[in-house]
C-alpha positions as CSV (number, residue, x, y, z in Angstrom):
1,X,0.0,0.0,0.0
2,X,2.9,2.4,0.8
3,X,4.4,1.5,-2.5
4,X,1.2,2.4,-4.3
5,X,0.9,5.7,-2.5
6,X,4.5,6.7,-3.2
7,X,4.0,5.7,-6.9
8,X,0.9,7.8,-7.3
9,X,2.2,10.8,-5.5
10,X,5.5,10.8,-7.5
11,X,3.7,10.3,-10.8
12,X,1.0,12.9,-10.2
13,X,3.4,15.6,-8.7
14,X,6.5,14.9,-10.7
15,X,5.5,12.9,-13.8
16,X,8.0,10.2,-12.9
17,X,7.7,6.5,-12.5
18,X,9.5,5.3,-9.4
19,X,11.7,2.2,-9.3
20,X,10.8,-0.7,-7.0
21,X,12.5,-0.8,-3.6
22,X,15.9,-2.5,-3.7
23,X,14.9,-4.8,-0.9
24,X,11.7,-6.6,-1.6
25,X,9.6,-8.5,0.9
26,X,8.9,-12.2,0.0
27,X,5.3,-11.1,-1.0
28,X,6.7,-8.4,-3.4
29,X,9.2,-10.8,-5.0
30,X,6.6,-13.2,-6.3
31,X,4.6,-12.9,-9.5
32,X,0.9,-12.4,-9.2
33,X,-1.9,-10.3,-10.5
34,X,-2.7,-7.2,-8.4
35,X,-5.4,-4.6,-8.2
36,X,-5.0,-1.0,-6.9
37,X,-8.2,0.6,-5.8
38,X,-8.6,4.3,-5.0
39,X,-11.3,5.9,-2.9
40,X,-12.0,9.5,-1.9
41,X,-14.7,10.3,0.8
42,X,-16.0,6.8,0.6
43,X,-16.4,6.8,-3.2
44,X,-14.5,4.9,-5.8
45,X,-12.0,7.1,-7.6
46,X,-10.1,4.5,-9.7
47,X,-9.5,0.8,-9.8
48,X,-7.2,-1.0,-12.2
49,X,-5.5,-4.4,-12.0
50,X,-4.3,-7.5,-13.6
51,X,-5.8,-11.0,-13.3
52,X,-2.5,-12.6,-14.3
53,X,0.9,-11.1,-13.7
54,X,2.2,-8.9,-16.4
55,X,5.4,-7.8,-14.6
56,X,8.4,-9.7,-13.2
57,X,7.2,-9.2,-9.6
58,X,4.4,-7.9,-7.4
59,X,6.3,-4.6,-6.7
60,X,6.4,-3.8,-10.4
61,X,2.8,-4.9,-10.8
62,X,1.7,-2.5,-8.1
63,X,3.7,0.4,-9.6
64,X,2.1,-0.1,-13.0
65,X,-1.4,-0.6,-11.7
66,X,-1.2,2.3,-9.3
67,X,-0.4,4.7,-12.1
68,X,-3.1,3.2,-14.3
69,X,-5.7,3.5,-11.4
70,X,-4.8,7.1,-10.9
71,X,-4.7,8.2,-14.5
72,X,-6.2,5.6,-16.9
73,X,-9.4,4.3,-15.4
74,X,-11.8,5.1,-18.2
75,X,-14.6,5.8,-15.7
76,X,-12.8,8.8,-14.1
77,X,-10.7,11.8,-15.1
78,X,-7.0,11.5,-14.1
79,X,-6.3,12.2,-10.4
80,X,-5.4,15.8,-9.6
81,X,-2.7,16.9,-7.1
82,X,-5.3,18.4,-4.7
83,X,-7.0,14.9,-4.4
84,X,-3.9,13.2,-3.0
85,X,-4.4,14.3,0.6
86,X,-7.8,12.6,0.8
87,X,-6.9,9.5,-1.2
88,X,-7.5,6.0,0.4
89,X,-5.6,3.3,-1.3
90,X,-6.0,-0.5,-1.2
91,X,-4.0,-3.1,-2.9
92,X,-5.2,-6.7,-3.6
93,X,-2.7,-9.3,-4.5
94,X,-4.5,-12.2,-6.2
95,X,-3.9,-15.9,-5.5
96,X,-4.1,-18.3,-8.5
97,X,-7.7,-18.5,-9.7
98,X,-9.3,-22.0,-9.6
99,X,-12.1,-23.2,-11.8
100,X,-15.3,-24.0,-10.1
101,X,-18.4,-25.9,-11.2
102,X,-21.2,-23.8,-9.7
103,X,-22.1,-20.6,-8.1
104,X,-22.7,-22.5,-4.8
105,X,-18.9,-22.7,-4.5
106,X,-18.6,-18.9,-4.1
107,X,-18.7,-16.8,-1.0
108,X,-18.4,-13.1,-1.9
109,X,-16.8,-12.3,1.4
110,X,-14.0,-14.8,0.9
111,X,-13.6,-15.3,-2.8
112,X,-13.4,-13.0,-5.8
113,X,-14.9,-14.3,-9.0
114,X,-13.9,-14.4,-12.7
115,X,-16.4,-15.2,-15.4
116,X,-15.1,-16.1,-18.9
117,X,-16.6,-16.8,-22.3
118,X,-13.9,-17.0,-25.0
119,X,-11.8,-13.9,-24.7
120,X,-14.3,-12.0,-22.6
121,X,-13.5,-11.9,-18.9
122,X,-15.0,-10.1,-16.0
123,X,-13.6,-10.0,-12.5
124,X,-15.0,-8.8,-9.2
125,X,-12.8,-8.7,-6.1
126,X,-14.1,-10.3,-2.8
127,X,-15.5,-8.5,0.2
128,X,-16.9,-5.5,-1.5
129,X,-19.5,-3.3,0.2
130,X,-23.0,-3.9,-1.2
131,X,-22.1,-7.3,-2.8
132,X,-23.6,-9.8,-0.4
133,X,-24.6,-12.9,-2.5
134,X,-22.8,-15.0,-5.1
135,X,-25.6,-14.2,-7.5
136,X,-24.9,-10.4,-7.2
137,X,-21.2,-11.1,-7.5
138,X,-21.5,-13.1,-10.7
139,X,-24.1,-10.7,-12.2
140,X,-21.7,-7.8,-11.8
141,X,-18.8,-9.7,-13.2
142,X,-20.9,-10.9,-16.2
143,X,-21.9,-7.2,-16.9
144,X,-18.3,-6.1,-16.8
145,X,-17.3,-8.8,-19.3
146,X,-20.2,-8.1,-21.6
147,X,-21.5,-11.6,-21.2
148,X,-25.3,-12.1,-21.2
149,X,-26.4,-14.3,-18.3
150,X,-28.1,-16.7,-20.7
151,X,-24.8,-17.4,-22.5
152,X,-22.6,-20.3,-21.3
153,X,-19.5,-19.1,-19.3
154,X,-16.8,-20.5,-17.0
155,X,-16.5,-19.6,-13.4
156,X,-13.3,-19.2,-11.4
157,X,-12.8,-18.1,-7.8
158,X,-9.7,-16.7,-6.1
159,X,-8.6,-15.3,-2.8
160,X,-6.7,-12.1,-2.3
161,X,-4.4,-10.6,0.3
162,X,-5.7,-7.1,0.8
163,X,-3.5,-4.2,2.0
164,X,-5.1,-0.9,3.1
């Protein structure tokens, strides 16, 4: 989380991409997908992530996704310097997704969900406010993927380690 904050502040204020710390924790050394979520005053302000690792380690994954969450989330204008003081940041590091056979194997407080049909995929992180049932979770993920509920699709679940 501190790495994400330093990344965003440096990028917004100086236009520079920071290097990862020289000494990485075991968690930061591994390869994994990661999501960076930004909130201000209790409202979403940006969220970008990767389902699968795109970088050589979690530290680089967080740096890339923090910049994208702050400046490239298509739902929001890029973050402005005056917003930094009120910014709440969380980082979710994803465990390996596992295929599941039915919605009954989901618990939205414990597992995130991925829905997939061909190249279309939608992801919803676990333990999100207002998402209380597996049906709600899958419905939102299907909408994000542009998959109609009547179409066949695959389900995957995953756990995260959340930092905030």
